[in-house]
Short mmCIF file of the C-alpha atoms (twelve columns), coordinates in Angstrom:
data_MODEL
# 
_entry.id   MODEL 
# 
loop_
_atom_site.group_PDB 
_atom_site.id 
_atom_site.type_symbol 
_atom_site.label_atom_id 
_atom_site.label_alt_id 
_atom_site.label_comp_id 
_atom_site.label_asym_id 
_atom_site.label_seq_id 
_atom_site.Cartn_x 
_atom_site.Cartn_y 
_atom_site.Cartn_z 
_atom_site.pdbx_PDB_model_num 
ATOM 1   C CA . MET A 1   -9.625  3.907   10.900  1 
ATOM 2   C CA . ASN A 2   -9.827  7.709   11.942  1 
ATOM 3   C CA . LYS A 3   -8.428  10.530  9.722   1 
ATOM 4   C CA . LEU A 4   -5.279  11.080  11.607  1 
ATOM 5   C CA . THR A 5   -4.371  7.249   11.177  1 
ATOM 6   C CA . LEU A 6   -5.082  7.365   7.337   1 
ATOM 7   C CA . LYS A 7   -3.036  10.356  7.060   1 
ATOM 8   C CA . ILE A 8   -0.006  9.030   8.689   1 
ATOM 9   C CA . GLY A 9   -0.634  5.863   6.721   1 
ATOM 10  C CA . ILE A 10  -0.280  7.890   3.446   1 
ATOM 11  C CA . LEU A 11  2.765   9.529   4.645   1 
ATOM 12  C CA . ILE A 12  4.606   6.313   5.433   1 
ATOM 13  C CA . CYS A 13  3.523   4.560   2.275   1 
ATOM 14  C CA . LEU A 14  5.394   7.602   0.676   1 
ATOM 15  C CA . PHE A 15  8.514   7.617   2.569   1 
ATOM 16  C CA . SER A 16  9.391   3.998   3.733   1 
ATOM 17  C CA . THR A 17  12.857  2.695   2.973   1 
ATOM 18  C CA . GLN A 18  15.454  1.763   0.174   1 
ATOM 19  C CA . LEU A 19  13.549  -0.035  -2.517  1 
ATOM 20  C CA . SER A 20  10.696  -0.872  -0.309  1 
ATOM 21  C CA . ALA A 21  8.811   2.522   -0.316  1 
ATOM 22  C CA . GLN A 22  5.586   0.835   -1.130  1 
ATOM 23  C CA . LEU A 23  5.302   -0.422  2.102   1 
ATOM 24  C CA . ASN A 24  4.136   1.457   5.448   1 
ATOM 25  C CA . ASP A 25  6.482   0.366   7.762   1 
ATOM 26  C CA . LEU A 26  6.950   2.043   11.163  1 
ATOM 27  C CA . ALA A 27  9.741   -0.390  12.368  1 
ATOM 28  C CA . ARG A 28  11.160  -3.295  10.902  1 
ATOM 29  C CA . ILE A 29  13.979  -5.979  11.568  1 
ATOM 30  C CA . ASP A 30  14.922  -8.702  9.218   1 
ATOM 31  C CA . TYR A 31  17.680  -11.155 8.008   1 
ATOM 32  C CA . THR A 32  18.575  -11.813 4.424   1 
ATOM 33  C CA . SER A 33  20.272  -14.632 3.373   1 
ATOM 34  C CA . ILE A 34  22.032  -15.800 -0.261  1 
ATOM 35  C CA . PRO A 35  23.494  -19.266 0.417   1 
ATOM 36  C CA . ALA A 36  26.699  -20.290 -1.217  1 
ATOM 37  C CA . SER A 37  25.404  -23.446 -2.512  1 
ATOM 38  C CA . SER A 38  25.343  -22.242 -6.223  1 
ATOM 39  C CA . SER A 39  27.705  -19.344 -5.739  1 
ATOM 40  C CA . SER A 40  31.431  -18.840 -4.438  1 
ATOM 41  C CA . ILE A 41  30.146  -15.816 -2.311  1 
ATOM 42  C CA . GLU A 42  27.660  -16.231 0.667   1 
ATOM 43  C CA . TYR A 43  25.545  -13.266 1.363   1 
ATOM 44  C CA . SER A 44  23.844  -12.228 4.727   1 
ATOM 45  C CA . ARG A 45  22.312  -8.991  5.820   1 
ATOM 46  C CA . ILE A 46  20.651  -7.903  9.003   1 
ATOM 47  C CA . ARG A 47  18.457  -4.905  8.829   1 
ATOM 48  C CA . ALA A 48  16.712  -2.578  11.355  1 
ATOM 49  C CA . LEU A 49  14.927  0.545   10.772  1 
ATOM 50  C CA . PHE A 50  12.039  2.837   12.073  1 
ATOM 51  C CA . ASN A 51  10.256  5.919   10.900  1 
ATOM 52  C CA . TYR A 52  8.513   8.500   13.147  1 
ATOM 53  C CA . PRO A 53  5.984   10.935  11.574  1 
ATOM 54  C CA . ILE A 54  5.323   14.276  12.894  1 
ATOM 55  C CA . LYS A 55  2.343   16.592  12.148  1 
ATOM 56  C CA . LEU A 56  3.350   20.070  11.117  1 
ATOM 57  C CA . LYS A 57  1.079   23.192  11.662  1 
ATOM 58  C CA . LYS A 58  -0.062  23.403  8.075   1 
ATOM 59  C CA . GLU A 59  -3.018  21.325  7.412   1 
ATOM 60  C CA . GLU A 60  -2.323  17.728  6.446   1 
ATOM 61  C CA . THR A 61  1.432   18.284  6.117   1 
ATOM 62  C CA . TYR A 62  3.796   16.063  8.035   1 
ATOM 63  C CA . LEU A 63  7.600   15.638  8.559   1 
ATOM 64  C CA . LEU A 64  8.987   11.996  8.853   1 
ATOM 65  C CA . ILE A 65  12.294  11.312  10.772  1 
ATOM 66  C CA . GLY A 66  13.717  7.851   10.851  1 
ATOM 67  C CA . LEU A 67  16.889  5.745   10.677  1 
ATOM 68  C CA . ASP A 68  17.866  2.687   8.682   1 
ATOM 69  C CA . TYR A 69  20.878  0.399   9.722   1 
ATOM 70  C CA . SER A 70  22.461  -2.860  8.118   1 
ATOM 71  C CA . HIS A 71  25.139  -5.018  8.835   1 
ATOM 72  C CA . LEU A 72  26.225  -7.052  5.575   1 
ATOM 73  C CA . ASP A 73  28.782  -9.849  5.382   1 
ATOM 74  C CA . LEU A 74  30.065  -11.323 1.892   1 
ATOM 75  C CA . LYS A 75  32.212  -14.545 2.314   1 
ATOM 76  C CA . MET A 76  34.165  -16.303 -0.224  1 
ATOM 77  C CA . ASP A 77  35.116  -20.058 -0.072  1 
ATOM 78  C CA . ASP A 78  37.888  -19.944 -2.669  1 
ATOM 79  C CA . ASN A 79  41.201  -17.718 -2.579  1 
ATOM 80  C CA . PRO A 80  40.833  -14.983 -5.044  1 
ATOM 81  C CA . SER A 81  43.821  -12.551 -6.345  1 
ATOM 82  C CA . PHE A 82  43.152  -10.189 -3.710  1 
ATOM 83  C CA . ASP A 83  42.395  -9.718  0.318   1 
ATOM 84  C CA . LYS A 84  38.886  -11.203 0.394   1 
ATOM 85  C CA . THR A 85  38.829  -9.843  4.208   1 
ATOM 86  C CA . GLU A 86  38.374  -6.615  2.887   1 
ATOM 87  C CA . ILE A 87  34.812  -7.285  1.228   1 
ATOM 88  C CA . ASP A 88  33.575  -8.539  4.567   1 
ATOM 89  C CA . GLY A 89  31.554  -6.564  7.480   1 
ATOM 90  C CA . PHE A 90  30.185  -3.660  5.863   1 
ATOM 91  C CA . GLN A 91  28.112  -1.086  7.632   1 
ATOM 92  C CA . LEU A 92  25.082  0.946   6.272   1 
ATOM 93  C CA . LEU A 93  23.334  3.699   8.014   1 
ATOM 94  C CA . ASP A 94  20.796  6.266   6.468   1 
ATOM 95  C CA . LEU A 95  19.020  8.963   8.068   1 
ATOM 96  C CA . ASN A 96  15.448  9.104   6.653   1 
ATOM 97  C CA . ILE A 97  14.095  13.110  6.362   1 
ATOM 98  C CA . GLY A 98  10.869  13.320  4.531   1 
ATOM 99  C CA . TYR A 99  8.115   15.987  3.908   1 
ATOM 100 C CA . THR A 100 4.642   15.680  2.430   1 
ATOM 101 C CA . THR A 101 1.877   18.125  1.881   1 
ATOM 102 C CA . PRO A 102 -1.304  18.081  -0.348  1 
ATOM 103 C CA . ILE A 103 -1.134  19.855  -3.532  1 
ATOM 104 C CA . ASN A 104 -4.876  19.726  -4.427  1 
ATOM 105 C CA . LYS A 105 -8.065  17.671  -3.426  1 
ATOM 106 C CA . ASP A 106 -6.688  14.368  -5.252  1 
ATOM 107 C CA . TRP A 107 -2.812  14.623  -5.599  1 
ATOM 108 C CA . ARG A 108 -0.386  14.804  -2.513  1 
ATOM 109 C CA . PHE A 109 3.513   15.743  -2.955  1 
ATOM 110 C CA . GLY A 110 6.079   14.040  -1.230  1 
ATOM 111 C CA . VAL A 111 10.222  14.456  -1.052  1 
ATOM 112 C CA . LYS A 112 12.601  12.345  0.981   1 
ATOM 113 C CA . LEU A 113 16.275  13.029  1.741   1 
ATOM 114 C CA . LYS A 114 18.539  10.093  3.042   1 
ATOM 115 C CA . PRO A 115 22.039  11.173  3.934   1 
ATOM 116 C CA . GLY A 116 24.201  8.418   5.133   1 
ATOM 117 C CA . PHE A 117 27.293  6.166   4.688   1 
ATOM 118 C CA . SER A 118 28.040  2.930   3.327   1 
ATOM 119 C CA . SER A 119 31.461  1.221   4.173   1 
ATOM 120 C CA . ASN A 120 33.526  -1.605  5.453   1 
ATOM 121 C CA . LEU A 121 34.989  0.799   7.945   1 
ATOM 122 C CA . THR A 122 38.559  -1.065  7.754   1 
ATOM 123 C CA . ALA A 123 40.133  2.442   8.767   1 
ATOM 124 C CA . ASN A 124 38.093  2.623   11.847  1 
ATOM 125 C CA . ASP A 125 37.031  6.141   10.862  1 
ATOM 126 C CA . LEU A 126 34.455  7.593   8.272   1 
ATOM 127 C CA . ASN A 127 35.716  9.715   5.291   1 
ATOM 128 C CA . LEU A 128 34.158  11.524  2.675   1 
ATOM 129 C CA . GLU A 129 34.233  8.438   0.409   1 
ATOM 130 C CA . ASP A 130 32.215  6.470   2.749   1 
ATOM 131 C CA . ILE A 131 29.179  9.410   2.485   1 
ATOM 132 C CA . VAL A 132 26.366  8.217   0.369   1 
ATOM 133 C CA . LEU A 133 23.115  10.307  -0.470  1 
ATOM 134 C CA . SER A 134 19.591  8.971   -1.542  1 
ATOM 135 C CA . GLY A 135 16.420  10.680  -2.194  1 
ATOM 136 C CA . ASP A 136 12.965  10.430  -3.398  1 
ATOM 137 C CA . VAL A 137 10.585  13.034  -5.166  1 
ATOM 138 C CA . VAL A 138 6.967   11.275  -5.712  1 
ATOM 139 C CA . PHE A 139 3.272   12.451  -6.380  1 
ATOM 140 C CA . ILE A 140 0.476   10.403  -5.057  1 
ATOM 141 C CA . LYS A 141 -3.231  9.955   -5.824  1 
ATOM 142 C CA . ASP A 142 -4.775  7.845   -3.293  1 
ATOM 143 C CA . LYS A 143 -8.448  5.996   -3.619  1 
ATOM 144 C CA . THR A 144 -7.946  3.231   -1.230  1 
ATOM 145 C CA . LYS A 145 -10.214 4.702   1.383   1 
ATOM 146 C CA . ASP A 146 -12.657 6.346   -0.960  1 
ATOM 147 C CA . GLU A 147 -16.143 4.968   -0.132  1 
ATOM 148 C CA . ASN A 148 -17.509 6.118   -3.643  1 
ATOM 149 C CA . VAL A 149 -14.914 3.890   -5.383  1 
ATOM 150 C CA . SER A 150 -15.808 0.217   -5.558  1 
ATOM 151 C CA . LYS A 151 -12.369 -1.010  -6.425  1 
ATOM 152 C CA . PRO A 152 -9.840  0.823   -4.328  1 
ATOM 153 C CA . TRP A 153 -6.644  1.903   -6.001  1 
ATOM 154 C CA . ARG A 154 -3.535  4.038   -5.609  1 
ATOM 155 C CA . LEU A 155 -0.969  5.644   -7.999  1 
ATOM 156 C CA . ILE A 156 2.223   6.859   -7.198  1 
ATOM 157 C CA . LEU A 157 4.763   8.697   -9.689  1 
ATOM 158 C CA . GLY A 158 8.291   9.944   -9.128  1 
ATOM 159 C CA . VAL A 159 11.962  9.433   -9.304  1 
ATOM 160 C CA . SER A 160 14.330  7.752   -6.834  1 
ATOM 161 C CA . TYR A 161 18.035  7.736   -6.681  1 
ATOM 162 C CA . SER A 162 20.062  5.870   -4.019  1 
ATOM 163 C CA . GLY A 163 23.786  5.874   -3.508  1 
ATOM 164 C CA . ASN A 164 24.097  2.420   -1.893  1 
ATOM 165 C CA . ARG A 165 21.238  0.008   -3.450  1 
ATOM 166 C CA . GLY A 166 23.243  -1.461  -5.993  1 
ATOM 167 C CA . PHE A 167 21.559  0.528   -8.837  1 
ATOM 168 C CA . PRO A 168 23.321  3.968   -8.258  1 
ATOM 169 C CA . PHE A 169 21.622  5.841   -10.892 1 
ATOM 170 C CA . PRO A 170 18.128  7.462   -10.869 1 
ATOM 171 C CA . LEU A 171 15.137  5.432   -11.423 1 
ATOM 172 C CA . PRO A 172 11.760  5.965   -12.082 1 
ATOM 173 C CA . PHE A 173 9.178   5.440   -9.042  1 
ATOM 174 C CA . ILE A 174 5.951   4.070   -10.455 1 
ATOM 175 C CA . SER A 175 3.295   2.015   -8.385  1 
ATOM 176 C CA . TYR A 176 -0.104  1.351   -9.111  1 
ATOM 177 C CA . TYR A 177 -1.986  -0.692  -6.632  1 
ATOM 178 C CA . LYS A 178 -5.701  -1.807  -7.052  1 
ATOM 179 C CA . LYS A 179 -7.530  -4.340  -5.134  1 
ATOM 180 C CA . PHE A 180 -9.957  -5.705  -7.585  1 
ATOM 181 C CA . ASN A 181 -11.261 -8.491  -5.657  1 
ATOM 182 C CA . PRO A 182 -11.954 -9.035  -1.722  1 
ATOM 183 C CA . SER A 183 -9.126  -11.510 -1.655  1 
ATOM 184 C CA . TRP A 184 -6.933  -10.446 -4.382  1 
ATOM 185 C CA . SER A 185 -4.873  -7.285  -5.161  1 
ATOM 186 C CA . TYR A 186 -1.826  -6.121  -7.178  1 
ATOM 187 C CA . ASN A 187 0.732   -3.714  -7.372  1 
ATOM 188 C CA . VAL A 188 2.461   -2.822  -10.777 1 
ATOM 189 C CA . GLY A 189 5.585   -0.719  -10.641 1 
ATOM 190 C CA . VAL A 190 9.297   -0.132  -10.360 1 
ATOM 191 C CA . PRO A 191 11.090  -1.086  -8.353  1 
ATOM 192 C CA . LYS A 192 8.828   -3.540  -6.999  1 
ATOM 193 C CA . SER A 193 5.581   -5.442  -8.218  1 
ATOM 194 C CA . ASN A 194 3.298   -7.975  -6.829  1 
ATOM 195 C CA . LEU A 195 0.106   -10.142 -6.934  1 
ATOM 196 C CA . GLN A 196 -1.507  -10.687 -3.498  1 
ATOM 197 C CA . TYR A 197 -3.883  -13.198 -2.112  1 
ATOM 198 C CA . HIS A 198 -5.504  -12.872 1.180   1 
ATOM 199 C CA . ILE A 199 -6.210  -16.370 2.364   1 
ATOM 200 C CA . SER A 200 -7.833  -15.179 5.416   1 
ATOM 201 C CA . SER A 201 -7.726  -12.230 7.987   1 
ATOM 202 C CA . VAL A 202 -4.245  -13.647 9.103   1 
ATOM 203 C CA . HIS A 203 -2.592  -15.308 6.449   1 
ATOM 204 C CA . ARG A 204 -1.324  -13.806 3.018   1 
ATOM 205 C CA . LEU A 205 0.490   -15.150 0.069   1 
ATOM 206 C CA . LYS A 206 2.328   -12.769 -2.331  1 
ATOM 207 C CA . LEU A 207 3.984   -13.188 -5.785  1 
ATOM 208 C CA . TYR A 208 6.610   -10.566 -6.244  1 
ATOM 209 C CA . ALA A 209 9.397   -9.346  -8.472  1 
ATOM 210 C CA . GLU A 210 11.980  -6.420  -7.360  1 
ATOM 211 C CA . LEU A 211 15.317  -4.965  -7.572  1 
ATOM 212 C CA . ASP A 212 17.951  -5.362  -4.708  1 
ATOM 213 C CA . GLY A 213 21.338  -4.912  -4.116  1 
ATOM 214 C CA . VAL A 214 24.174  -2.796  -2.377  1 
ATOM 215 C CA . THR A 215 26.717  -0.263  -2.963  1 
ATOM 216 C CA . SER A 216 29.781  0.250   -0.525  1 
ATOM 217 C CA . ASN A 217 33.019  2.046   -0.074  1 
ATOM 218 C CA . LEU A 218 36.294  0.004   0.458   1 
ATOM 219 C CA . GLN A 219 38.275  2.372   2.732   1 
ATOM 220 C CA . ARG A 220 41.801  1.166   2.115   1 
ATOM 221 C CA . GLY A 221 41.135  0.003   -1.191  1 
ATOM 222 C CA . VAL A 222 41.809  -3.680  -2.520  1 
ATOM 223 C CA . ALA A 223 44.763  -4.484  -4.783  1 
ATOM 224 C CA . VAL A 224 43.241  -6.534  -7.819  1 
ATOM 225 C CA . ASP A 225 45.597  -8.895  -9.845  1 
ATOM 226 C CA . ASN A 226 48.477  -6.484  -8.696  1 
ATOM 227 C CA . THR A 227 47.368  -4.118  -11.589 1 
ATOM 228 C CA . GLU A 228 44.554  -1.979  -10.221 1 
ATOM 229 C CA . THR A 229 43.062  -0.747  -7.025  1 
ATOM 230 C CA . ALA A 230 39.363  -1.364  -6.178  1 
ATOM 231 C CA . GLU A 231 37.703  1.541   -4.345  1 
ATOM 232 C CA . SER A 232 34.191  0.237   -4.092  1 
ATOM 233 C CA . ILE A 233 32.189  -2.832  -4.379  1 
ATOM 234 C CA . ASN A 234 28.561  -3.022  -6.289  1 
ATOM 235 C CA . MET A 235 25.975  -5.633  -6.000  1 
ATOM 236 C CA . SER A 236 22.723  -5.625  -8.175  1 
ATOM 237 C CA . LEU A 237 20.213  -7.967  -8.220  1 
ATOM 238 C CA . ILE A 238 16.845  -8.757  -10.137 1 
ATOM 239 C CA . LEU A 239 14.452  -11.322 -8.346  1 
ATOM 240 C CA . GLY A 240 11.301  -12.882 -7.943  1 
ATOM 241 C CA . GLY A 241 9.542   -15.226 -5.577  1 
ATOM 242 C CA . LEU A 242 6.938   -16.065 -2.975  1 
ATOM 243 C CA . GLN A 243 6.403   -14.459 0.228   1 
ATOM 244 C CA . TYR A 244 4.103   -15.745 2.943   1 
ATOM 245 C CA . GLU A 245 2.667   -13.122 5.626   1 
ATOM 246 C CA . TYR A 246 1.175   -14.041 9.314   1 
ATOM 247 C CA . HIS A 247 -0.381  -11.148 10.908  1 
ATOM 248 C CA . PHE A 248 -0.470  -11.489 14.763  1 
ATOM 249 C CA . THR A 249 -2.416  -8.209  15.101  1 
ATOM 250 C CA . LYS A 250 -3.610  -5.621  12.579  1 
ATOM 251 C CA . HIS A 251 -0.447  -3.763  12.591  1 
ATOM 252 C CA . LEU A 252 2.090   -6.536  13.698  1 
ATOM 253 C CA . GLN A 253 3.254   -9.030  11.193  1 
ATOM 254 C CA . PHE A 254 5.713   -11.983 10.293  1 
ATOM 255 C CA . TYR A 255 6.957   -12.687 7.123   1 
ATOM 256 C CA . ALA A 256 9.169   -15.020 5.024   1 
ATOM 257 C CA . ARG A 257 10.032  -15.090 1.332   1 
ATOM 258 C CA . THR A 258 12.062  -17.355 -1.079  1 
ATOM 259 C CA . SER A 259 13.119  -16.020 -4.307  1 
ATOM 260 C CA . TYR A 260 15.112  -16.926 -7.303  1 
ATOM 261 C CA . ILE A 261 17.781  -14.260 -8.618  1 
ATOM 262 C CA . PHE A 262 17.464  -13.776 -12.208 1 
ATOM 263 C CA . SER A 263 20.278  -11.321 -12.548 1 
ATOM 264 C CA . ASN A 264 23.196  -11.187 -9.897  1 
ATOM 265 C CA . THR A 265 26.338  -9.017  -10.543 1 
ATOM 266 C CA . VAL A 266 29.038  -8.392  -8.176  1 
ATOM 267 C CA . ASN A 267 31.905  -6.008  -9.239  1 
ATOM 268 C CA . LEU A 268 34.889  -4.399  -7.663  1 
ATOM 269 C CA . ARG A 269 34.973  -0.974  -8.971  1 
ATOM 270 C CA . ASP A 270 37.889  1.748   -9.444  1 
ATOM 271 C CA . GLY A 271 37.666  5.278   -8.350  1 
ATOM 272 C CA . GLY A 272 35.941  6.312   -11.249 1 
ATOM 273 C CA . LYS A 273 33.140  3.731   -10.626 1 
ATOM 274 C CA . ASN A 274 34.230  1.501   -13.351 1 
ATOM 275 C CA . ASN A 275 34.144  -2.288  -13.001 1 
ATOM 276 C CA . ILE A 276 37.482  -3.844  -12.754 1 
ATOM 277 C CA . LYS A 277 36.829  -7.470  -11.341 1 
ATOM 278 C CA . SER A 278 33.678  -9.374  -11.578 1 
ATOM 279 C CA . LEU A 279 33.361  -11.600 -8.425  1 
ATOM 280 C CA . ASP A 280 29.983  -13.236 -9.276  1 
ATOM 281 C CA . ASN A 281 27.334  -13.623 -11.670 1 
ATOM 282 C CA . SER A 282 25.721  -16.952 -11.098 1 
ATOM 283 C CA . ASN A 283 21.627  -17.260 -10.321 1 
ATOM 284 C CA . SER A 284 21.146  -18.423 -6.829  1 
ATOM 285 C CA . LEU A 285 18.609  -18.757 -3.883  1 
ATOM 286 C CA . TYR A 286 17.450  -15.697 -2.100  1 
ATOM 287 C CA . LEU A 287 15.810  -15.863 1.573   1 
ATOM 288 C CA . ARG A 288 14.647  -13.395 3.727   1 
ATOM 289 C CA . THR A 289 12.608  -13.384 7.027   1 
ATOM 290 C CA . GLY A 290 11.754  -10.654 9.405   1 
ATOM 291 C CA . VAL A 291 8.997   -8.884  11.581  1 
ATOM 292 C CA . ARG A 292 7.398   -5.479  10.890  1 
ATOM 293 C CA . PHE A 293 5.293   -3.094  12.686  1 
ATOM 294 C CA . LYS A 294 3.245   -1.112  10.096  1 
ATOM 295 C CA . ILE A 295 0.013   1.025   9.915   1 
# 
């Protein structure tokens, strides 16, 4: 790996998308499903993203530009006390704008701003309530390519905020990665941790735990129990499970994961972001599969 590829890899590791910032995806498309077998709500999401790094004149300094788009469906089998068609067909789009530069010999600084929108678009036009802002500020110390280090490691410290991920408040961003054996590595942190086993050069297994979810505006509002009006919907998940990866090439891989949701809350909220109606809090199965192109 040449120096340019290494620097781009560090950049993308810093600024990959919502709650997956510990990955180094240049492009990805995936499909997520929460079946309705143990829940009254069936959830599905199609997501596509790409990121493009641009080298600036200042040494080892880069700008990142990218897009992250999702189409999300929530379907209910029963007949609730509101119009359930209003909580289906959500559209999410984020523009990724990132910047990273070295601070000194060991540390690098990064900042990312993600303006976008998250809405059911029932009014066909965007409005101010559809707009969401997200951002990250991080500091990274990377020893994964240092030939003097016998057990490669990387530390990332910072803070992350996202208006559409299901946890709409600032979260610490902590990631400590270490490869302690030729076949084993781990990553401990927030919002994601994992333990990875390298079966071979093309097959890998990963145990993981992470946060997931979505927050979106309801453009026309939803009358709830004829007493209150919901202005947004919030879904927050805490999950863990097993992921399998097949590496077609060094940079292209297929992955499939199955997870158990330890905590699942779906709430309709009023204009003050207060929960006024709980739609579902049962545990369930979480499935995801996709293809990614990475450094």
